[in-house]
Structures are given as structure tokens and as C-alpha cells.
N, C-alpha and C positions, 0 to 999 in steps of 0.2 A: 666493314669486312666485305665491302662491294667492290668487285675488280673489272676492269676492262681489259680483254686480252686480244692478242692479234689472229688467233687461229682457233679452230674448234679444239676443245680439250680432250686428252686422251689419259691414259695411266698418270702422265706427268703434265704439268701445266706451268708456263713461265709466267710470273707477275713481278713486275718492276725489276727484272734482271735475277729474280731468285726463283728456283725450281721447287715446286711442291708436288707430293703426292695428290691427285685428284680422287675424292670418293664422295662425289655429288653428281648432280645431273639425272638424267634418265636413259642414259645409253646403256641399257642393260647388257647388250650383247657386244658393245663396242665396236660397231661395224663402221663409224663415220670415218675412220681412218686405216681400216683394215685392207691391206693390199688385196688380197683375193676377192673381197667384196667391192672393192674399187675397180677393179679390173671387169668384173661381170658388169658392172653398171657402165663403164666405158664402152663396151661392147654393144650393149643395148642402146647408148646414146646413137651410136652408129647405125644400129639395125632399126630401131622403133622411131627415133627422133627425140629430139630434147623438148619440144613443146608443141602442143595441139591445141591452138585456141579457139578453135569452133566449138559449138555445142554439140553435147552427146545426142542430142536428138536430130543433127543436121542429116541431109539427104547422103552425105558421105561420111563416113565414120571407119574408126579404127578397130580392128577385130580383138586387139590385144586387151582392150578394157573388158570385154565380154568373157575373154579367156581367163583372165586374171580372177574375176568376180565368179566364175564358176568353180574355179580352183579354190577360193578363199572360202566359198560356201561349204564345199565337200570337206573341207580340212576342218573346219570347226563344227560340223554336224547341222549346219541350217539348211533350209530349203534354196534360199536365194540370198544374193548380196548385191549392193550399189557401193561404188567407190566414187569419193569427190576429192578435191583437192587437199583437203585437212580434216582432221578429226572434228575440230571445233565446227566447220561447215556441216559435218554429217549430223553432229548433234542439233545443230540449228534446223536442218531441214526436217527432221523427226519432229521436234517441238513444235515448228511453226503449222506443220500440216495436221498433227493432232489437235492443236488448239483450234483450227479452222474448223475441225469437224465437231467442235464442241465439247470435246473431253475436259474434264477437270485434272489438272495435272499438279502433283506434288512432289517437290524436291526433299529427298531425305536430308537429314543432317549430314554435313560433311560432303554433300554434292558439289561437283566440279562447277566452276563458274559458267562453263559452256551450257550447262543445263539449266542455268537461271535465265530466263527470259520475262518479259512484262508478260504478265498473265499466269505465270507459274507460281504456285504457293510455297513459300518457303516454310520448313518446319523446324522446331527448336530442338525436339527429342524425338526418339521413336514412340513415346508414349503419346504424344501430341501427334505425330503422323498417324498411328493407329486409330486414334479417336476421330480425326478429321477425314480418313478413308473411310470409316464405317458410316459416319454421317452421310457421306456422299454416296455410298453404296444405298443407304436407306433411302435417300432422296428419289432414286429410281432413274437417273438420268443416264447419259452414256457412261461407259464403262471408266471408271477412275483410273489414272496412270501415274505409276510411281517410278520417278527419276532418282537414279543412285549410281553411285561408282561401285563397281565391282571390287576393286581395291581401294579402300577410303581411307587405309592406314590407322583406323581406329581399333581394329579388330573385331568390329562388329559384321563385318561382311565376308569376304574370302578368309578362310577356306571352307568354313561350316555355314555361313550366312544365318547365323542363330536369330539376328534381328528380322530378317525376312519371313523366315518360318513361323512366327508368331502373328503375321499378317493373314488375312482372308485372300490368299493368293489366287484362289479358284474364282475370285470375283473382280480381279484388277489386272491391269495390263503392266507388266514391267518393261522398263527401258534401261538397260545398265550401259554404263560407259565403262567399257574395258580396256582403255587405253594404257593402263599399267599392267594388264594382265596377259593380252594376246602377243604370243611369241616368247612370254616367259613362264607363265604358269600352266597347270595342266599336262594331261598326256602329251609329250612331243610340242608341248608350248602352244597348245590350241586355245589357250585363254579360258574364259569362265562360262561360254555360251552353253555348253554341254552340262556343266553343273547346274546352271541355272533352269535348264530343261527339265531336270529330275525333280526341282520343286513343283513341278505342274502348275504354273501359272495359267490364267485364262488366255493370255498372249504374252509373246515374248519378242522384243527387238533389242539388239545390242549395237551400239554405235561405238567408234574408237579412233584413235588415231593409229596409224601404223609405223609411226617414226620412232617410238620409244623402244619397242621389242624387235621390230624389223628392219629398222633403218630406211623406211620407205617414207618419203615426204608425200603422205595422202592420208585420207579417212576412209572408213568403211562402214557401212550399216548393214546387219544380218538379221535375218527373219523368215517369215513364210512368203511364199511366191506372191501371194496377193497383195501384201503390204508393201513388198518392194517395187510392184508394178504401179500401185498408187503414188508411191513417192517418185518413181521414174517419170510418171507423167504430169508431175507438177512443174509450173512457171519457174520455180526455184530451182530444180533441177536442171531444166533446160536452159536457163540463163547463166548457169555457172560454168566456167572453164574447168576441165577434167584436170586430174593429176598428170605429171609428166608421163608420156608413154614409157621412157626409158625405165621409170621407177616400176611400171606394171611388168615389164620384161624381166626387171632385176629380181622381182617377187618370185617369179616363176622359175627363174634359172638358179637361185642361191638356196634351195631347199637343203643341200647337204651343208653348206656353210651355216645355215641356222641350226641344224641339227649339232653341228660340231661346237658352235659357240655356245650354244645353252647348255650342253654337257659341261664345258669348262666353266660357265658360270655357276652351275649347281656345284661343281668340285670347290669352287671358291666360297660359296656361301658356308657349305660343310666345313671347310677348313677354317673359316673364321670362327664359327660357332664352337670349334673343338679346342682353338688357341685362346679365347675369349674367357677370362676367369670371371667375368661377371655380367653375363648376357641379360640378367634380370634388369639391369640399369636402362635397358632400351625396350621400346616397344617393338615387337617382331611378329610378322605373321608367317607361319611355317610355310616354307615353299616360296617365298618372295625374298630377295636379295637387298632387303631395306632394313635399317635400323634407326627408328625415330628416337629423338630426344628433345627436350625443351630447355636445357641449361644453356644459356649464353656464355657461361664461363668455359663451359667445355669446348664449346666452337672455337672460342679465342685462343685456348690453350693448344688445341689441336693445330691450329695454324700457327702458333709460334713453335710448335714441333715440327713443323713442316708437312702438314695435313689439311687441305682445304675439303670441307664438306658443304652439302646443302645448310643454309642457314640464312633465312630471309622471310620477310613480310609477304604473304601470298593470299589472295591474288592481287592486292594493291599494298599501299603504304599503311592502310588502316586495317589489313588482314592479320589473323593469326600468324605467328612465327611458325615456320616450318624448319625444324631441324632434323637433319637426316643424314645418316651415313648409307651410301649407296656402293655395292659391289657391282663390278661389272666384268665380262669375260677379257677385257684387255689387262685386268689386273694379274700381276704375277704373285705367286705364293709368297715371296719375300716382301713385297709391298704389303700384303695382307698381315705377315707375321710382324713387322715393323709397325703398323697401325696397332695391332694387339699389344705388342710390348708397350706402346705408348699408354694406351688405355689401361692396361694392367698395372703399371707404374703409378698411374694416377688414382686408382681405386684400390690397390692391396693395401 
């Protein structure tokens, strides 16, 4: 069920001459081909430029980066922010810096591959994680660090973070990957930073891709001002080219579009839950527009009936199957009704 296509998918996708409804991917706000968003991006290409290949620490710098970072920090409720060219790179910067400082890093179950570097301790369960964190605390070294996905699709994190609440958060640093949250969940789509702050960890940083929820090919790191300044002064940050300046300008100019599209996404999600007869067949996190499943036959049957969903091994050929119905702001209610009709006919 692997397909190569000629253009970015939207609500419809062409595969070998046949048109399918597309309910996969991560374009939650459906911005990649949304004309008003493309118009803003085009204007920012003219105004800000397509590419800036110099170091952010160069003696000549573009002010659009600092302006966009200040905006992001205030929007999510953080003291400070750094942006890089991708969310993956943002996570790598945080992890490498913490390892160099001597912290012990532990990746929670289901943590994204971007959080797995040589030197990071993987854990198989939250019980295992809790035991290993407590041993590290008892050892009395630098503060241990927990790496995790805010939206891990297991139901153990967002929206209630039950698994985190059982840990000695007052003695550990949290580093959350909010790539599937920012722009989508939280009040006005601010993501999970503010939710995590209410857990009162000893220290908090959040890294994320801005591509999934906000349509921006860039990554961000959010945290306190001292930590962001430390990261800013690393050779890693200084040696990396920044995100396209046009994307930073688009981020600032598209606030009304983000609000409009997120509202449409939430309407689509509510409509799907209302017309789906058996929602319990899927794993679903309240407030997030994704519905997880493991049944390969369901994926194949949906495709035979004209619907392509997310269904593949992740992050590599040996990884677990990711089966997921993904709603987007680009879907019409008629699209969603047809999908629900198909699912209902299969399950009733």
C-alpha cells in the first residue's frame, strides 16, 4: 500500500490514475495548498527572501528571526524561543547540549526517533522509566532529563499526562516534543507548553516541528531565557543554516488563517465523532484529530473503497505499524460523511 505521487496530497490524491480521499499525513490545518496561505508565503518570499545561508551568529543578521521567536514564545507562554530549519534539528540541539553537560537522558516509551541519540537511555515501560529515574535521582548527579512526545498516540500523555504525573517531576527536567500539538491542541492551538508548566517540573523545554500544525518548514525550541541563550551560544546553533526567512514572515502574517483553519479542523473532528457509529474501535485522544488502528485489513478495505489513510512501518521497515485516520481542515463534511458511511457499513 505504498504509493508515489506527483504532488503534495490534499483532500484528494491521485494514485495510478484513480482519485482517492486522503485521510493520512500530518497536515492538520491543510495549509500546503490553501490559496490564502500560499499568497501570504509568496508575499513573504518577495519581502523577506527565499533563503539565508549565513550563520545566525554572523555579524549581519535578519531581524525577522528574532521577531518570529519573540512571537512564538509569547504565544505559547514561554520566556524565550529559538528556531532552526527543522524540528528534528531542534531536538538534536537540545539533546546534544544536555549530554555534553553531563545529564542522564531517558526516552519515554513511544518517544519520537528524533529524541533517540547515542547516549540516550531507552525505556520499555513507564514502570521501567520511573525506576530508572529514581535511581538516577538517588545517585545525586546532574538533574536527570525525560524526553517524551506530548502527543504519543498511546493515550498516556495528552491531554491529561497521567503517566507524567506519577513521576517525581520536581526533581527532573522535562523535554517534550510537541510537533503534533503546536498549532492544533490547547487554547488557540498553542500546543502543550502551558499544560506542561502546570505540572511544575524542575525545568521544562519543548521542541517541535512547525510544519505539521503551522505549515512552516522550521523547528522551534521553547523554554526559559537562560537555557535558550545557552543553546544560542553553541557551535551547533552557530553552524546551522536557519529556516527560510519567508517562512518566519509567513508565521507572523498568517495568524488569522491559523485561527480560521483550526476552527474548521475542530468542526470536522466533532462531525466525524458524531456520525461514526463505533468510535471505540479506534484509539483517540480528546482534542486531537487522529484515530489510531492496527488492523491491516481495515486499511486495505478502506483503500478498496476509495480512502487512503496512514498505514506504514515507522520509523523504519522494522518499526511498528502506524495505522491512523487523520482529519484535516481541508476536508469537506461530505468527505467525512462518506468515510463514516464506509466505516459504519463495515462495523454495523
